[in-house]
VEXROKOL-573132 format. One line per field, with one value per residue (C-alpha): residue number from 0; residue in one letter; z, x, y. Coordinates in pm, 1 decimal. Each point is the difference from the previous one (the first is absolute). Layout:
nr <- (NUM/...);
rest <- (A/...);
up <- (Z/...);
east <- (X/...);
north <- (Y/...);
END
This chain:
nr <- (0/1/2/3/4/5/6/7/8/9/10/11/12/13/14/15/16/17/18/19/20/21/22/23/24/25/26/27/28/29/30/31/32/33/34/35/36/37/38/39/40/41/42/43/44/45/46/47/48/49/50/51/52/53/54/55/56/57/58/59/60/61/62/63/64/65/66/67/68/69/70/71/72/73/74/75/76/77/78/79/80/81/82/83/84/85/86/87/88/89/90/91/92/93/94/95/96/97/98/99/100/101/102/103/104/105/106/107/108/109/110/111/112/113/114/115/116/117/118/119/120/121/122/123/124/125/126/127/128/129/130/131/132/133/134/135/136/137/138/139/140/141/142/143/144/145/146/147/148/149/150/151/152/153/154/155/156/157/158/159/160/161/162/163/164/165/166/167/168/169/170/171/172/173/174/175/176/177/178/179/180/181/182/183/184/185/186/187/188/189/190/191/192/193/194/195/196/197/198/199/200/201/202/203/204/205/206/207/208/209/210/211/212/213/214/215/216/217/218/219/220/221/222/223/224/225/226/227/228/229/230/231/232/233/234/235/236/237/238/239/240/241/242/243/244/245/246/247/248/249/250/251/252/253/254/255/256/257/258/259/260/261/262/263/264/265/266/267/268/269/270/271/272/273/274/275/276/277/278/279/280/281/282/283/284/285/286/287/288/289/290/291/292/293/294/295/296/297/298/299/300/301/302/303/304/305/306/307/308/309/310/311/312/313/314/315/316/317/318/319/320/321/322/323/324/325/326/327/328/329/330/331/332/333/334/335/336/337/338/339/340/341/342/343/344/345/346/347/348/349/350/351/352/353/354/355/356/357/358/359/360/361/362/363/364/365/366/367/368/369/370/371/372/373/374/375/376/377/378/379/380/381/382/383/384/385/386/387/388/389/390/391/392/393/394/395/396/397/398/399/400/401/402/403/404/405/406/407/408/409/410/411/412/413/414/415/416/417/418/419/420);
rest <- (M/E/V/E/I/V/A/S/L/T/G/L/A/G/L/A/I/G/L/A/T/G/L/A/V/R/V/S/E/R/A/Q/Q/A/K/T/P/A/A/P/V/G/G/L/P/P/G/V/A/S/V/L/S/V/L/R/S/S/A/V/V/V/D/G/E/D/R/V/L/R/A/S/S/A/A/R/A/F/G/M/V/S/G/D/R/L/V/L/D/E/L/L/A/L/A/R/L/V/R/R/D/G/E/I/R/E/T/E/I/Q/V/G/P/G/R/G/R/S/R/A/D/G/R/W/F/A/V/R/V/A/P/L/G/S/H/G/L/V/L/V/L/A/E/D/L/T/E/L/R/R/T/E/A/I/R/R/D/F/V/A/N/V/S/H/E/L/K/T/P/V/G/A/L/S/L/L/A/E/T/V/E/G/A/A/D/D/P/E/A/V/R/R/F/A/G/R/M/Q/H/E/S/V/R/L/T/N/L/V/Q/D/L/M/T/L/S/R/I/Q/G/D/E/P/L/P/E/L/H/P/V/G/L/D/E/V/T/V/E/A/L/D/R/C/Q/I/K/A/S/A/K/D/I/E/L/T/T/G/G/E/D/G/L/K/V/R/G/D/E/E/L/L/I/T/A/L/R/N/L/I/D/N/A/V/A/Y/S/P/E/H/T/R/V/V/V/A/T/R/R/C/D/D/H/H/V/E/I/N/V/T/D/Q/G/I/G/I/P/D/G/E/V/E/R/I/F/E/R/F/Y/R/V/D/P/A/R/S/R/Q/T/G/G/T/G/L/G/L/A/I/V/K/H/V/T/T/K/H/G/G/E/V/T/V/W/S/K/E/G/S/G/S/T/F/T/I/R/L/P/L/L/D/P/S/G/S/G/A/S/P/A/T/A/D/S/E/T/K/P/A/A/G/S/G/A/T/A/P/A/T/G/G/G/G/A/S/I/V/H/P/A/P/Q/N/P);
up <- (0.0/92.9/-319.9/-208.5/182.0/-60.7/-367.9/-39.8/169.2/-220.3/-313.8/108.4/69.2/-344.9/-160.0/185.7/-101.9/-364.1/4.5/157.7/-257.9/-288.5/142.0/39.1/-362.4/-121.7/205.0/-134.8/-361.7/48.8/151.2/-297.4/-241.6/186.2/-40.4/-381.0/-178.8/-255.7/-358.1/-98.8/-203.5/-261.5/181.3/163.8/336.1/281.0/-0.4/-347.8/-168.1/250.2/-70.4/-376.1/17.1/134.5/-245.9/-257.0/-255.0/-229.6/175.2/-126.7/193.9/-203.5/136.2/-79.9/-318.3/-136.7/85.9/124.3/352.9/42.3/-225.2/68.3/-221.8/-133.2/-112.3/-195.6/-140.3/-126.4/-180.9/217.0/99.7/-189.6/186.8/227.0/-214.8/-43.1/-362.4/-14.5/-86.2/170.1/333.5/-27.4/-69.9/297.8/228.8/-96.9/60.0/342.3/93.7/-102.9/184.2/251.4/-104.8/-31.1/-347.1/-134.2/-352.9/-213.2/-257.3/-246.8/-30.0/-362.2/-116.2/-143.5/-358.8/-253.7/233.0/-7.9/243.8/152.2/135.4/228.6/374.1/182.2/331.1/254.6/96.2/314.6/28.0/331.5/159.3/234.8/268.0/-52.2/-219.4/-345.0/21.7/-180.0/47.5/-296.9/73.6/-286.1/47.4/-282.0/-141.5/-297.3/138.9/112.8/-345.1/-161.7/226.9/-76.5/-373.0/30.7/195.3/-260.7/-282.8/187.7/61.2/-364.6/-123.1/232.3/-109.7/-364.0/50.6/194.8/-249.2/-287.8/134.2/180.5/-319.2/-198.9/244.3/-17.4/-379.4/-19.6/243.6/-220.6/-304.4/166.9/95.3/-358.9/-133.7/235.2/-296.1/-140.3/222.2/-195.6/42.8/368.7/50.5/-189.4/192.0/328.6/-66.1/-58.8/323.9/185.8/-153.3/107.1/348.9/40.5/-115.2/252.6/277.8/-82.3/2.1/340.0/139.0/-131.9/149.3/337.1/-18.4/-103.7/279.1/248.0/-104.5/-132.5/340.1/221.6/262.3/17.3/-71.2/320.3/-5.8/-187.2/-3.6/-166.1/-357.1/-239.9/-350.7/-143.7/133.3/-115.0/-353.4/-24.9/117.7/-227.8/-301.8/81.7/5.9/-346.7/-163.1/-161.2/-177.5/-112.0/-134.0/-200.8/-195.0/5.6/205.1/199.2/364.0/132.1/318.3/76.8/230.2/359.1/230.0/369.6/23.1/260.3/86.0/282.3/-118.3/-78.2/-214.9/-163.7/-96.6/-148.1/-199.5/-123.4/-111.9/-184.7/-155.8/-135.5/-165.0/-154.4/-114.3/-173.9/-162.7/-135.4/-112.3/-196.0/-152.6/-330.2/-16.6/16.3/203.8/348.4/333.0/244.6/375.3/180.1/349.2/93.4/286.8/-134.9/304.6/362.8/105.7/-294.7/-231.9/-340.9/-180.0/-377.8/-239.8/-361.3/-305.0/-377.8/-50.7/-184.7/246.3/130.9/-191.0/157.1/64.2/189.9/240.6/271.6/22.8/-5.2/381.7/19.8/93.4/-302.5/-243.7/-308.8/-281.3/-237.9/127.8/-282.7/83.4/370.1/-74.3/-195.2/278.7/274.4/197.2/273.7/-38.8/366.1/-19.6/-22.8/258.0/238.8/-80.8/84.3/329.6/110.4/-69.6/187.8/298.6/17.2/-2.9/-359.7/-345.7/-340.5/-325.9/-364.7/-309.1/-334.7/-369.7/-265.6/-193.3/238.4/315.2/357.6/330.2/325.9/313.7/361.7/243.5/367.2/319.8/57.4/320.1/72.7/-152.1/153.7/-159.9/-262.7/-361.1/-360.0/-83.4/-184.9/-308.5/1.9/56.1/-292.4/-234.8/108.1/-39.8/-353.2/-270.1/-246.4/-304.7/-282.3/225.3/-86.5/361.0/103.2/349.7/173.7/13.5/-376.9/-3.8/-371.1/-77.7/254.7/250.3/374.0/312.1/372.5/278.3/330.0/329.7/246.5/320.4/210.5/-204.5);
east <- (0.0/275.5/182.9/-304.7/-36.8/367.7/-31.4/-307.6/169.1/305.7/-216.4/-183.5/331.2/130.1/-318.3/31.4/363.6/-89.7/-276.9/229.6/270.6/-242.5/-137.4/352.4/81.3/-314.8/76.8/356.3/-119.3/-242.6/276.2/227.1/-277.6/-57.7/369.2/-2.2/-164.5/-260.2/64.6/-183.6/-306.9/-73.6/198.1/324.2/148.7/-113.4/177.4/154.5/-263.3/62.9/372.7/-46.7/-233.9/276.7/272.5/104.2/91.7/-250.3/-90.9/-151.9/-67.9/-31.9/-126.8/116.9/-206.8/137.1/-318.9/31.1/-140.3/82.1/139.2/53.6/-169.9/340.7/79.2/-324.5/47.5/348.7/-134.1/154.7/-331.7/-319.7/-289.5/152.4/306.8/350.5/19.4/379.2/168.9/324.0/-176.0/-197.0/316.7/176.4/-296.0/6.6/375.7/-31.3/-289.1/203.2/327.3/-92.9/285.2/-52.7/67.6/54.8/3.7/-94.3/-277.0/-157.1/-376.2/-74.8/-174.8/-346.3/-82.1/148.3/276.3/370.1/169.6/182.3/-334.8/-33.9/68.9/289.2/-39.9/235.0/-175.2/47.7/-180.0/-9.5/-193.4/-281.6/-70.9/5.6/-304.8/135.0/-74.1/244.5/44.0/102.2/121.9/74.0/169.1/-49.6/338.8/-132.0/73.0/346.7/75.4/-126.7/217.3/304.0/-65.8/-33.6/325.1/183.6/-134.4/88.4/358.9/35.0/-142.0/218.1/307.5/-85.2/-76.2/321.7/207.2/-94.3/134.3/292.7/103.2/-41.5/217.3/271.3/-1.6/-2.0/291.9/204.7/-96.5/102.4/333.1/59.8/-99.5/221.1/158.1/-339.5/-149.7/-328.3/-51.0/86.1/-263.1/-260.7/63.0/23.4/-349.4/-123.0/163.5/-176.3/-331.8/48.5/110.5/-316.0/-206.1/175.0/-52.2/-369.5/-41.6/165.3/-207.9/-322.4/91.4/59.8/-332.7/-187.8/152.5/-111.1/-364.0/-94.8/-31.7/-306.8/141.1/-167.0/199.5/171.4/-94.7/-281.7/-52.6/-242.7/122.4/-120.6/-58.1/91.1/353.6/22.3/-106.3/241.3/296.4/-79.3/-37.9/326.6/187.6/-137.5/44.8/338.2/-121.5/-316.6/189.2/229.5/-306.9/-178.6/-281.6/-208.3/-68.3/-316.1/-205.6/-366.3/-282.7/-67.4/254.7/57.8/-78.6/188.7/54.2/177.2/311.3/371.7/75.6/314.1/-171.9/-296.1/238.0/181.8/-325.4/-123.0/343.0/-0.3/-336.9/115.0/328.6/-193.6/-233.8/296.0/190.7/-293.5/-126.3/113.9/168.8/-196.9/-284.5/-132.9/-20.0/-266.2/13.3/-325.6/-137.9/-364.8/-228.1/-196.1/-228.7/-16.2/271.6/236.4/222.5/139.6/321.3/-27.8/295.3/-119.6/225.6/-37.1/225.9/-9.6/-238.9/4.4/-131.0/-304.9/180.9/283.5/-196.4/-40.7/377.6/145.8/22.1/216.3/363.7/232.8/-287.5/30.0/-248.4/281.1/342.1/185.9/-153.9/70.8/367.9/3.9/-172.0/211.8/-300.2/56.4/-330.9/-82.0/-171.1/-361.5/56.6/119.8/-307.8/-229.9/173.2/23.3/-369.5/-91.3/211.8/-202.5/-332.1/-80.0/-18.2/150.7/-192.7/86.9/-202.3/171.3/-72.1/260.6/73.8/-197.3/210.8/-45.7/-128.6/139.3/-196.0/115.8/-292.3/77.2/-197.6/-53.9/150.5/-279.4/-331.0/-184.1/224.7/-138.8/110.0/-111.8/-282.9/76.7/-168.9/227.8/304.2/-100.3/-20.9/339.4/181.9/-111.9/267.9/-42.3/-217.5/192.0/283.7/-49.3/-26.2/-326.4/-143.7/-78.3/-369.7/-34.4/87.4/-54.3/206.2/270.7/145.9/-7.9/109.9/-46.5/236.9/-193.0/179.1/-19.4/-196.1/317.1/272.5);
north <- (0.0/238.7/-88.9/92.7/331.1/86.5/-90.7/217.8/293.8/-43.7/0.0/314.2/173.2/-91.9/130.3/329.8/37.4/-68.9/256.0/261.5/-65.1/35.6/322.3/139.9/-83.8/174.8/312.8/7.0/-26.6/285.9/215.1/-67.1/93.6/325.0/94.0/-50.6/298.1/-78.6/96.6/315.4/-69.7/265.6/271.3/115.9/-94.7/232.0/336.5/-31.4/216.5/279.9/-8.1/1.5/297.8/227.9/-103.0/260.7/-267.4/-166.7/-327.3/-325.3/-320.9/-321.7/-332.1/-352.1/-11.3/328.9/185.3/357.5/23.7/367.9/273.5/368.0/255.2/106.9/-356.2/-11.4/351.2/-88.0/-307.3/-271.7/-158.9/-64.2/-158.0/-265.8/-71.5/137.2/108.3/38.3/-328.9/107.6/54.8/-322.7/-202.1/159.3/-73.5/-367.7/-26.8/160.7/-228.4/-304.0/67.0/273.6/231.3/378.0/135.0/353.7/140.1/301.4/-11.2/238.8/21.1/73.1/320.0/22.4/-81.4/238.4/123.1/-80.5/-234.1/295.6/121.0/-304.1/-7.7/-168.7/-183.6/-156.6/-325.4/-209.3/-336.8/-190.1/-287.9/100.9/-259.2/-377.8/-55.7/89.4/370.6/230.0/375.7/218.8/353.9/242.7/339.3/251.0/106.0/195.3/346.2/-107.7/-140.3/320.2/212.8/-212.9/32.4/378.5/13.9/-207.7/213.8/316.8/-111.7/-104.1/329.6/206.6/-194.3/61.1/368.9/57.4/-195.2/230.2/333.9/-165.5/-178.0/320.1/192.7/-265.2/2.0/379.5/21.1/-230.8/207.0/325.0/-150.4/-106.1/344.4/199.6/182.3/110.3/274.1/5.8/-373.7/25.3/271.5/-202.9/-320.8/187.3/135.0/-354.7/-110.9/276.9/-104.6/-363.4/102.0/210.3/-296.5/-224.0/255.2/30.0/-376.7/-36.5/288.2/-152.0/-338.1/161.4/184.5/-312.9/-208.1/264.6/11.9/-343.8/-172.9/-19.1/235.2/344.2/312.7/116.9/369.8/168.3/376.4/241.3/47.0/268.8/-131.9/339.6/-35.6/-362.4/97.3/294.3/-207.2/-296.9/228.1/174.8/-331.5/-88.8/339.5/-70.4/-316.5/174.8/302.3/-228.3/-120.0/336.2/-152.1/246.8/-91.9/164.7/-21.8/47.7/-94.2/92.1/165.3/-52.2/-372.7/-199.2/-364.9/-179.2/-174.4/-2.1/303.9/-140.8/-324.9/186.8/222.5/-311.5/-165.6/309.9/59.3/-355.7/57.6/328.8/-157.4/-276.5/251.2/196.6/-310.3/-143.9/326.5/150.7/336.3/327.4/-150.3/66.8/-184.9/118.7/-62.9/80.1/-52.5/-11.9/-95.7/-297.8/-30.2/111.4/-242.5/-47.5/198.2/-93.7/91.9/-46.0/-13.4/24.5/-20.6/4.9/-297.4/-329.7/-165.0/-355.8/-305.2/-162.6/-328.0/170.2/218.8/-264.0/-60.2/349.2/18.1/-313.8/45.1/18.1/-43.8/218.6/40.3/99.1/-118.2/173.5/337.5/-56.0/-51.1/325.3/194.0/-157.6/-128.1/-256.4/-182.9/64.8/339.1/-116.8/-274.4/271.4/209.6/-291.2/-81.6/365.1/49.5/-318.6/105.1/320.3/-184.6/92.7/-152.4/66.1/-28.9/44.6/78.1/-27.7/-17.9/-64.5/314.9/222.8/-3.4/-116.2/130.9/-138.3/82.5/-23.0/5.0/69.1/63.3/371.0/138.0/249.8/-116.1/298.8/260.1/235.0/-12.6/-6.4/-234.8/-324.0/137.2/304.2/-213.3/-221.6/294.4/124.0/-332.5/-84.4/37.8/279.8/-63.7/-159.9/-110.6/-365.8/-114.6/-157.7/24.8/-330.6/81.0/-18.2/-369.6/-70.5/-308.7/72.4/-244.3/50.8/-179.9/62.8/-104.0/27.5/33.0/-292.3/31.9/6.3/164.6);
END
């Protein structure tokens, strides 16, 4: 009897131990499952969307089946994503490689331009592709390099153009010096070549001066000191600096418009800009013509300076490029006049620095009118009405110059100032 009791107790104990062991195993399995995160279904892991929303780069998240789970508006705007698919084969191939081996990859790609545009109009991106979590998700980040590439191209072109422009007068001076040395016994030849050397040295000096001025004003930094500047004084000084060139071609320099107008700015820079416009008018006008410089109040808050000539005008296809550095409509004529190719670029930058804009109206065979528009210093001041100013600034009848308002087949372009010059 006692043996049966002991056997029963032993069996019950074994059953209890077995039940306890099984329960412990089940609890352990549930704990392990709780530690392993579940794969995201139809979305991103918690917190990832918040991080992506603050990134400056274009961001795309691709799942294990190459479907786009999330894409920034910039990525879609730049043509990287369409619907729920990556449309760029390069990005798709990189995403698959990263998903396969888990290694981060970087490259640069070009997103092609729209139909009918050249490849140079596309956008460049620095791309970084990395795994995101452990469920086949891949993150694609693209940083827009287009502006950087454009700036680098402008810098390369500028250096090349400067090198070319400097090489011409320097080479001419070297050659003329050798010629003078060889003609030491011919006083007439020495005088002639010495005059040519002086001409080339002036051209070189002007180029260096224009480069220094352009480097000062083409950045985003505001001008350090601005003072009230009278446009009457600016006009008189600019005309005085151009008088010798105008007299050599028997070109009459005249003024008109409204007196006493003032702006806030840098007087020397404004004189330089206006002088460049007058110099151009004289250089591209035939002999025995007239160049008119006129100021007028165009509204309660702005004033305009107009430079009108009776020159050869500008072809329609060239108008949009004339404010580019070193761009010349007629390179041969520019070499004859000694221009640096920087004058109109300086005009544009000076005007922008003063919160204004520069415009041009031109018609081949009828002349051109360049207009600098600036904020008026004292909008409440009294002066001639715009109508009166208009009548005073028009060229004389039969002069051959056409006012911008007449339009008729002419070409025009406007360069507005940025919001934060």
